[in-house]
LOTORLO-864476 format. One record per residue (C-alpha): y, x, z; residue number from 1; residue in one letter. Coordinates in Angstrom, 1 decimal. Example, Ala and Ser with C-alpha at 12.3 -4.5 7.8 and 13.67 -1.06 7.14 Angstrom:
<sites>
site Y = -4.5, X = 12.3, Z = 7.8, tifi = 1, nugu = a .
site Y = -1.1, X = 13.7, Z = 7.1, tifi = 2, nugu = s .
</sites>
This chain:
<sites>
site Y = 131.0, X = -78.9, Z = 67.6, tifi = 1, nugu = m .
site Y = 127.3, X = -78.4, Z = 66.8, tifi = 2, nugu = f .
site Y = 124.6, X = -78.8, Z = 69.4, tifi = 3, nugu = g .
site Y = 120.9, X = -78.2, Z = 68.9, tifi = 4, nugu = q .
site Y = 118.0, X = -76.7, Z = 70.9, tifi = 5, nugu = s .
site Y = 116.4, X = -74.0, Z = 68.9, tifi = 6, nugu = l .
site Y = 113.1, X = -74.3, Z = 70.8, tifi = 7, nugu = i .
site Y = 110.4, X = -76.9, Z = 70.8, tifi = 8, nugu = e .
site Y = 108.6, X = -77.7, Z = 74.0, tifi = 9, nugu = i .
site Y = 104.9, X = -78.1, Z = 73.5, tifi = 10, nugu = v .
site Y = 103.0, X = -79.6, Z = 76.5, tifi = 11, nugu = p .
site Y = 99.8, X = -77.8, Z = 77.7, tifi = 12, nugu = i .
site Y = 97.3, X = -80.0, Z = 79.7, tifi = 13, nugu = k .
site Y = 96.5, X = -78.3, Z = 83.0, tifi = 14, nugu = s .
site Y = 94.7, X = -79.1, Z = 86.2, tifi = 15, nugu = d .
site Y = 96.8, X = -79.2, Z = 89.3, tifi = 16, nugu = r .
site Y = 95.6, X = -76.9, Z = 92.2, tifi = 17, nugu = p .
site Y = 96.4, X = -77.9, Z = 95.7, tifi = 18, nugu = s .
site Y = 99.3, X = -76.2, Z = 97.4, tifi = 19, nugu = s .
site Y = 101.8, X = -76.6, Z = 100.3, tifi = 20, nugu = d .
site Y = 104.8, X = -76.3, Z = 97.9, tifi = 21, nugu = w .
site Y = 105.6, X = -77.0, Z = 94.2, tifi = 22, nugu = i .
site Y = 108.4, X = -74.9, Z = 92.8, tifi = 23, nugu = f .
site Y = 110.1, X = -76.0, Z = 89.6, tifi = 24, nugu = f .
site Y = 112.0, X = -73.4, Z = 87.6, tifi = 25, nugu = n .
site Y = 113.2, X = -75.7, Z = 84.9, tifi = 26, nugu = s .
site Y = 113.7, X = -79.3, Z = 83.8, tifi = 27, nugu = g .
site Y = 111.1, X = -78.7, Z = 81.1, tifi = 28, nugu = n .
site Y = 108.5, X = -77.8, Z = 83.8, tifi = 29, nugu = a .
site Y = 109.4, X = -81.0, Z = 85.7, tifi = 30, nugu = v .
site Y = 109.0, X = -83.2, Z = 82.7, tifi = 31, nugu = n .
site Y = 105.8, X = -81.6, Z = 81.4, tifi = 32, nugu = c .
site Y = 104.2, X = -81.7, Z = 84.9, tifi = 33, nugu = f .
site Y = 104.9, X = -85.4, Z = 85.5, tifi = 34, nugu = f .
site Y = 104.3, X = -86.4, Z = 81.8, tifi = 35, nugu = d .
site Y = 100.7, X = -85.2, Z = 82.4, tifi = 36, nugu = q .
site Y = 100.3, X = -87.7, Z = 85.2, tifi = 37, nugu = g .
site Y = 100.4, X = -85.1, Z = 88.0, tifi = 38, nugu = h .
site Y = 102.1, X = -85.9, Z = 91.3, tifi = 39, nugu = s .
site Y = 103.5, X = -83.9, Z = 94.2, tifi = 40, nugu = t .
site Y = 101.1, X = -85.7, Z = 96.6, tifi = 41, nugu = d .
site Y = 102.0, X = -84.3, Z = 100.1, tifi = 42, nugu = s .
site Y = 103.4, X = -81.0, Z = 98.8, tifi = 43, nugu = s .
site Y = 107.0, X = -80.1, Z = 99.5, tifi = 44, nugu = k .
site Y = 109.1, X = -79.5, Z = 96.4, tifi = 45, nugu = v .
site Y = 111.5, X = -76.7, Z = 95.6, tifi = 46, nugu = a .
site Y = 113.8, X = -76.2, Z = 92.6, tifi = 47, nugu = t .
site Y = 115.5, X = -73.1, Z = 91.3, tifi = 48, nugu = i .
site Y = 118.9, X = -74.9, Z = 91.2, tifi = 49, nugu = g .
site Y = 120.9, X = -78.1, Z = 91.0, tifi = 50, nugu = s .
site Y = 120.2, X = -78.8, Z = 87.3, tifi = 51, nugu = a .
site Y = 116.4, X = -78.7, Z = 87.9, tifi = 52, nugu = t .
site Y = 116.9, X = -80.8, Z = 91.1, tifi = 53, nugu = a .
site Y = 118.6, X = -83.4, Z = 88.9, tifi = 54, nugu = q .
site Y = 115.6, X = -83.4, Z = 86.5, tifi = 55, nugu = a .
site Y = 113.4, X = -83.9, Z = 89.5, tifi = 56, nugu = f .
site Y = 115.6, X = -86.7, Z = 91.0, tifi = 57, nugu = a .
site Y = 113.7, X = -89.5, Z = 89.3, tifi = 58, nugu = k .
site Y = 110.5, X = -88.4, Z = 91.2, tifi = 59, nugu = y .
site Y = 112.1, X = -87.8, Z = 94.6, tifi = 60, nugu = g .
site Y = 114.4, X = -85.4, Z = 96.5, tifi = 61, nugu = k .
site Y = 113.5, X = -81.7, Z = 96.7, tifi = 62, nugu = p .
site Y = 113.0, X = -80.1, Z = 100.0, tifi = 63, nugu = d .
site Y = 114.6, X = -76.9, Z = 98.8, tifi = 64, nugu = f .
site Y = 117.3, X = -76.4, Z = 96.1, tifi = 65, nugu = v .
site Y = 118.2, X = -72.9, Z = 95.2, tifi = 66, nugu = g .
site Y = 121.5, X = -71.5, Z = 93.9, tifi = 67, nugu = s .
site Y = 120.1, X = -70.8, Z = 90.4, tifi = 68, nugu = g .
site Y = 120.2, X = -67.0, Z = 90.7, tifi = 69, nugu = d .
site Y = 116.5, X = -65.9, Z = 90.8, tifi = 70, nugu = p .
site Y = 117.0, X = -63.0, Z = 93.2, tifi = 71, nugu = n .
site Y = 119.1, X = -65.0, Z = 95.7, tifi = 72, nugu = v .
site Y = 116.7, X = -68.0, Z = 95.4, tifi = 73, nugu = v .
site Y = 113.6, X = -65.9, Z = 96.0, tifi = 74, nugu = a .
site Y = 115.1, X = -64.4, Z = 99.1, tifi = 75, nugu = d .
site Y = 116.1, X = -67.8, Z = 100.5, tifi = 76, nugu = s .
site Y = 112.8, X = -69.4, Z = 99.5, tifi = 77, nugu = f .
site Y = 110.7, X = -66.7, Z = 101.2, tifi = 78, nugu = k .
site Y = 112.1, X = -67.6, Z = 104.6, tifi = 79, nugu = s .
site Y = 111.4, X = -71.3, Z = 104.0, tifi = 80, nugu = v .
site Y = 107.9, X = -70.7, Z = 102.5, tifi = 81, nugu = l .
site Y = 106.6, X = -68.7, Z = 105.5, tifi = 82, nugu = g .
site Y = 102.8, X = -68.3, Z = 105.1, tifi = 83, nugu = n .
site Y = 102.3, X = -71.4, Z = 102.9, tifi = 84, nugu = e .
site Y = 101.2, X = -71.5, Z = 99.3, tifi = 85, nugu = t .
site Y = 103.4, X = -72.4, Z = 96.4, tifi = 86, nugu = v .
site Y = 102.5, X = -73.8, Z = 92.9, tifi = 87, nugu = l .
site Y = 104.6, X = -72.9, Z = 89.9, tifi = 88, nugu = f .
site Y = 104.3, X = -75.3, Z = 87.0, tifi = 89, nugu = p .
site Y = 105.7, X = -73.1, Z = 84.2, tifi = 90, nugu = m .
site Y = 106.0, X = -72.1, Z = 80.6, tifi = 91, nugu = a .
site Y = 103.3, X = -70.0, Z = 79.0, tifi = 92, nugu = e .
site Y = 105.8, X = -67.2, Z = 78.5, tifi = 93, nugu = n .
site Y = 107.6, X = -67.6, Z = 81.8, tifi = 94, nugu = s .
site Y = 109.5, X = -64.6, Z = 83.1, tifi = 95, nugu = l .
site Y = 108.0, X = -65.3, Z = 86.6, tifi = 96, nugu = r .
site Y = 111.3, X = -64.4, Z = 88.2, tifi = 97, nugu = s .
site Y = 110.6, X = -66.0, Z = 91.6, tifi = 98, nugu = i .
site Y = 106.8, X = -65.4, Z = 91.6, tifi = 99, nugu = q .
site Y = 107.3, X = -61.6, Z = 91.3, tifi = 100, nugu = k .
site Y = 109.2, X = -61.6, Z = 94.5, tifi = 101, nugu = q .
site Y = 106.7, X = -63.5, Z = 96.6, tifi = 102, nugu = l .
site Y = 103.4, X = -62.4, Z = 98.1, tifi = 103, nugu = s .
site Y = 100.7, X = -62.7, Z = 95.3, tifi = 104, nugu = p .
site Y = 98.2, X = -64.4, Z = 97.7, tifi = 105, nugu = d .
site Y = 100.7, X = -67.3, Z = 98.2, tifi = 106, nugu = q .
site Y = 101.4, X = -67.9, Z = 94.5, tifi = 107, nugu = v .
site Y = 99.5, X = -70.3, Z = 92.3, tifi = 108, nugu = l .
site Y = 100.5, X = -70.8, Z = 88.6, tifi = 109, nugu = e .
site Y = 100.0, X = -73.8, Z = 86.3, tifi = 110, nugu = m .
site Y = 101.0, X = -73.5, Z = 82.7, tifi = 111, nugu = v .
site Y = 102.3, X = -76.9, Z = 81.6, tifi = 112, nugu = v .
site Y = 104.1, X = -76.0, Z = 78.4, tifi = 113, nugu = y .
site Y = 105.0, X = -73.4, Z = 75.9, tifi = 114, nugu = r .
site Y = 108.3, X = -72.8, Z = 74.1, tifi = 115, nugu = s .
site Y = 108.0, X = -72.4, Z = 70.4, tifi = 116, nugu = e .
site Y = 111.0, X = -71.0, Z = 68.5, tifi = 117, nugu = l .
site Y = 112.2, X = -73.2, Z = 65.7, tifi = 118, nugu = k .
site Y = 112.6, X = -71.5, Z = 62.3, tifi = 119, nugu = s .
site Y = 114.6, X = -72.2, Z = 59.2, tifi = 120, nugu = q .
site Y = 117.3, X = -73.9, Z = 61.2, tifi = 121, nugu = v .
site Y = 120.7, X = -74.1, Z = 59.4, tifi = 122, nugu = a .
site Y = 123.2, X = -73.0, Z = 62.0, tifi = 123, nugu = i .
site Y = 126.9, X = -73.3, Z = 61.1, tifi = 124, nugu = p .
site Y = 129.5, X = -70.7, Z = 62.0, tifi = 125, nugu = d .
site Y = 131.1, X = -71.5, Z = 65.3, tifi = 126, nugu = t .
site Y = 133.7, X = -69.9, Z = 67.6, tifi = 127, nugu = d .
site Y = 131.5, X = -70.2, Z = 70.7, tifi = 128, nugu = i .
site Y = 127.8, X = -70.3, Z = 71.3, tifi = 129, nugu = v .
site Y = 126.2, X = -71.5, Z = 74.5, tifi = 130, nugu = v .
site Y = 122.7, X = -70.2, Z = 75.3, tifi = 131, nugu = f .
site Y = 120.6, X = -72.0, Z = 77.9, tifi = 132, nugu = t .
site Y = 117.5, X = -69.8, Z = 77.8, tifi = 133, nugu = s .
site Y = 116.2, X = -66.4, Z = 76.6, tifi = 134, nugu = p .
site Y = 114.1, X = -68.3, Z = 74.0, tifi = 135, nugu = s .
site Y = 117.2, X = -70.0, Z = 72.5, tifi = 136, nugu = n .
site Y = 118.9, X = -66.5, Z = 72.2, tifi = 137, nugu = v .
site Y = 115.9, X = -65.2, Z = 70.3, tifi = 138, nugu = k .
site Y = 115.6, X = -68.3, Z = 68.0, tifi = 139, nugu = a .
site Y = 119.4, X = -68.1, Z = 67.3, tifi = 140, nugu = y .
site Y = 119.1, X = -64.5, Z = 66.3, tifi = 141, nugu = a .
site Y = 116.1, X = -65.1, Z = 64.1, tifi = 142, nugu = q .
site Y = 117.8, X = -68.0, Z = 62.3, tifi = 143, nugu = n .
site Y = 121.4, X = -66.8, Z = 62.2, tifi = 144, nugu = k .
site Y = 121.3, X = -63.1, Z = 62.4, tifi = 145, nugu = g .
site Y = 124.1, X = -61.2, Z = 64.0, tifi = 146, nugu = e .
site Y = 126.0, X = -63.1, Z = 66.7, tifi = 147, nugu = i .
site Y = 129.7, X = -62.8, Z = 66.1, tifi = 148, nugu = k .
site Y = 130.9, X = -65.8, Z = 68.2, tifi = 149, nugu = a .
site Y = 132.0, X = -65.7, Z = 71.8, tifi = 150, nugu = k .
site Y = 128.9, X = -66.3, Z = 74.0, tifi = 151, nugu = v .
site Y = 128.3, X = -68.3, Z = 77.1, tifi = 152, nugu = i .
site Y = 125.0, X = -67.5, Z = 78.8, tifi = 153, nugu = a .
site Y = 123.5, X = -69.8, Z = 81.4, tifi = 154, nugu = i .
site Y = 121.7, X = -67.7, Z = 84.0, tifi = 155, nugu = g .
site Y = 120.9, X = -64.0, Z = 84.4, tifi = 156, nugu = p .
site Y = 117.7, X = -64.0, Z = 82.3, tifi = 157, nugu = s .
site Y = 119.6, X = -65.5, Z = 79.4, tifi = 158, nugu = t .
site Y = 122.3, X = -62.9, Z = 79.8, tifi = 159, nugu = g .
site Y = 119.6, X = -60.1, Z = 79.7, tifi = 160, nugu = k .
site Y = 118.3, X = -61.6, Z = 76.4, tifi = 161, nugu = a .
site Y = 121.8, X = -61.4, Z = 75.1, tifi = 162, nugu = c .
site Y = 122.2, X = -57.8, Z = 76.3, tifi = 163, nugu = d .
site Y = 118.9, X = -56.9, Z = 74.6, tifi = 164, nugu = a .
site Y = 120.5, X = -58.0, Z = 71.2, tifi = 165, nugu = l .
site Y = 123.5, X = -55.9, Z = 71.9, tifi = 166, nugu = g .
site Y = 125.9, X = -58.8, Z = 72.6, tifi = 167, nugu = i .
site Y = 128.7, X = -57.5, Z = 74.8, tifi = 168, nugu = d .
site Y = 131.0, X = -60.4, Z = 74.8, tifi = 169, nugu = h .
site Y = 129.2, X = -62.7, Z = 77.3, tifi = 170, nugu = i .
site Y = 130.8, X = -65.2, Z = 79.7, tifi = 171, nugu = t .
site Y = 128.7, X = -66.5, Z = 82.6, tifi = 172, nugu = f .
site Y = 129.5, X = -69.9, Z = 84.3, tifi = 173, nugu = p .
site Y = 129.7, X = -69.6, Z = 88.0, tifi = 174, nugu = w .
site Y = 126.8, X = -72.0, Z = 88.3, tifi = 175, nugu = k .
site Y = 124.2, X = -73.7, Z = 86.1, tifi = 176, nugu = s .
site Y = 126.0, X = -77.1, Z = 85.9, tifi = 177, nugu = s .
site Y = 128.1, X = -79.1, Z = 83.4, tifi = 178, nugu = e .
site Y = 131.3, X = -78.5, Z = 85.5, tifi = 179, nugu = l .
site Y = 130.7, X = -74.7, Z = 85.6, tifi = 180, nugu = a .
site Y = 130.1, X = -74.8, Z = 81.8, tifi = 181, nugu = l .
site Y = 133.3, X = -76.7, Z = 81.2, tifi = 182, nugu = a .
site Y = 135.1, X = -74.1, Z = 83.4, tifi = 183, nugu = d .
site Y = 133.6, X = -71.3, Z = 81.3, tifi = 184, nugu = a .
site Y = 134.6, X = -72.9, Z = 78.1, tifi = 185, nugu = l .
site Y = 138.2, X = -73.2, Z = 79.4, tifi = 186, nugu = g .
site Y = 138.4, X = -69.5, Z = 79.9, tifi = 187, nugu = t .
site Y = 137.6, X = -68.7, Z = 76.3, tifi = 188, nugu = l .
</sites>
């Protein structure tokens, strides 16, 4: 077994605008937001899924936890958001999956980090590769070349990044969780 992130998270210092909600799309966004000394103050908190909610747990309990699927989460969150504003602490190169589906006048964005692809990483041959983000897919392809192993992709955006590289042997866990990942591994 070989495990390594192929991206480096680089914090970006940002001022926090006031909002009714704060929506975290990733554990990296949670960590970079709070590492900068920001707080949620009186804002309600939403997370895209249970893994991000776990990353937030040391700061409190989210008011909304999505299912992990951006389209389903956006639809559910719209009904909870109502006419309030929502802040998205995010990566510089975020796909803005949720924001695109909300009214632009309700959305505030705060870039708190950027993902940099690691280069010159020696990646051994493996039977299975687990990708957790589109950036990791790109970095793997840059470092390793053609992907011949069986692939597990966490989340639809990661799957799209795999599709863009012509990978057609993709398995998706039923949820973004360790249990679902173990289940997916068991099917290969």
